[in-house]
C-alpha positions as CSV (number, residue, x, y, z in Angstrom):
1,M,-131.2,26.7,138.0
2,G,-132.0,29.4,135.5
3,F,-130.3,31.8,133.1
4,D,-130.7,35.5,132.8
5,K,-132.4,36.6,129.6
6,T,-129.0,37.0,127.8
7,G,-127.8,33.5,128.7
8,R,-124.6,34.8,130.2
9,Y,-125.3,34.2,133.8
10,L,-126.6,31.0,135.4
11,L,-128.3,31.3,138.8
12,T,-128.1,28.2,141.0
13,I,-130.2,27.8,144.2
14,S,-129.9,25.1,146.9
15,H,-130.5,24.7,150.6
16,K,-127.1,26.2,151.1
17,G,-127.9,29.5,149.3
18,S,-127.5,31.0,145.8
19,G,-124.7,31.3,143.3
20,V,-124.2,33.0,139.9
21,F,-121.9,31.6,137.3
22,D,-120.6,33.4,134.2
23,S,-121.3,31.0,131.2
24,A,-118.3,32.5,129.3
25,N,-115.8,30.7,131.7
26,W,-118.1,29.0,134.3
27,K,-116.4,30.9,137.2
28,R,-118.6,31.8,140.1
29,V,-119.1,35.5,140.2
30,A,-121.5,35.8,143.1
31,R,-122.5,33.9,146.2
32,D,-125.1,34.4,148.9
33,D,-125.6,32.0,151.8
34,A,-129.1,33.3,152.6
35,K,-131.9,30.9,151.8
36,A,-134.0,32.3,149.0
37,Y,-136.2,29.6,147.4
38,P,-138.1,30.2,144.1
39,V,-141.7,31.1,144.2
40,K,-143.9,29.8,141.4
41,G,-140.7,29.1,139.3
42,I,-139.2,32.5,139.7
43,A,-136.1,33.4,141.8
44,I,-134.5,36.8,142.3
45,G,-131.0,37.2,141.0
46,I,-127.9,38.3,143.0
47,G,-124.5,39.8,142.0
48,P,-124.4,40.9,138.3
49,I,-128.1,39.9,137.9
50,D,-129.2,41.4,141.3
51,G,-132.9,42.0,141.5
52,Q,-133.7,40.3,138.1
53,R,-136.6,37.8,138.1
54,I,-135.1,34.6,136.8
55,A,-137.3,31.7,135.6
56,V,-135.8,28.5,137.2
57,T,-136.1,24.8,136.5
58,E,-136.2,22.5,139.5
59,I,-135.0,18.9,139.9
60,D,-137.4,16.2,138.8
61,Y,-137.5,14.4,142.2
62,D,-138.7,11.2,140.6
63,T,-135.6,10.9,138.4
64,G,-133.1,13.1,140.3
65,V,-132.3,14.9,137.1
66,L,-132.5,18.6,136.1
67,E,-132.1,19.5,132.5
68,L,-131.9,23.1,131.2
69,Q,-131.1,24.8,127.9
70,C,-129.4,28.2,127.6
71,P,-131.9,30.7,126.2
72,T,-129.5,31.4,123.3
73,G,-129.5,27.7,122.4
74,G,-125.7,27.4,122.6
75,F,-125.6,24.6,125.2
76,D,-127.5,22.3,127.4
77,L,-127.0,21.7,131.1
78,S,-127.8,18.5,133.0
79,Y,-127.6,18.1,136.8
80,Q,-127.5,14.7,138.4
81,S,-126.0,13.4,141.7
82,G,-124.4,16.7,142.5
83,M,-122.7,17.1,139.1
84,I,-123.5,19.6,136.3
85,T,-122.6,18.6,132.8
86,V,-122.4,21.2,130.0
87,K,-122.9,20.0,126.4
88,S,-122.7,22.1,123.3
89,A,-126.1,22.2,121.6
90,R,-124.7,23.6,118.3
91,K,-124.0,21.2,115.5
């Protein structure tokens, strides 16, 4: 998973393809079933971030957890066992 530079769009990548979610409402705004795995931690965006190079964080396969912070610092994401949890990082 990785955010565009603005933090608005979250790019997700799996063995089933790629998706883009709008962080304003967490609705999926783009989907592509083609396999397009990251190369050296970089994936290419689709939909509203088409063609953008997105830095992505992969699952820690030892723990099964993926943790990621929005570049604006507004929230943190955690992925575990097929579930993404969003937590506000602002105090």
